[in-house]
C-alpha positions, 0 to 999 in steps of 0.5 A: 051906637050902631042904628036901631034898622040895624040891629034888628036885622037880623045880620048882626044877632049871631048863634054859637052852634058848638057840636062834639063827639066826645067819647065816654067809654071810658070814667074820664071820658065821661067826666072829659063829656061831663065838663064839657057840656057843664061849661056851654050850659055855664056860658049859657049854652043850652041843648038843640038837640044831643050834642048840637048846643047854641046861645044866642048873642047880639053882635060878632064880638061876643060871640068870639068870646064864648068860642074862645072859650069853647076853645079855650077849653077843648076835651082832649078826646073827640071832635067839636065843631063850632059856627056862627050864624046870623039871627036871621039864618038861625030863623030860617030853620026847620024843627021838627019832633016825629013828623009834627014840627015845632017851633023853634028856638028864639032866645035872641029878644032877651038880649035887647032888654038890656 
């Protein structure tokens, strides 16, 4: 079992971020885009911005499972990017609504309850 200091260091906990541009010009494209967004939501992702979804993970192995899920359900059209960053890197994000700062999401506390 990993040492508690390492778990809380901000380097073991990860965020998987999926960014995508999927065309929505035809009914088939719109259905495909909706199915992809639903897949992300069902897999525990939540919307950070339009077409950018994120999900906290407690370790690299857990993050890999979610990246694999995305890769196995890529839409036929469009572009998808997946990036994994540490909790520490995620916590340095600056988030603004207009010119007002907003506190970024932090769902990582829930990971350590289980």
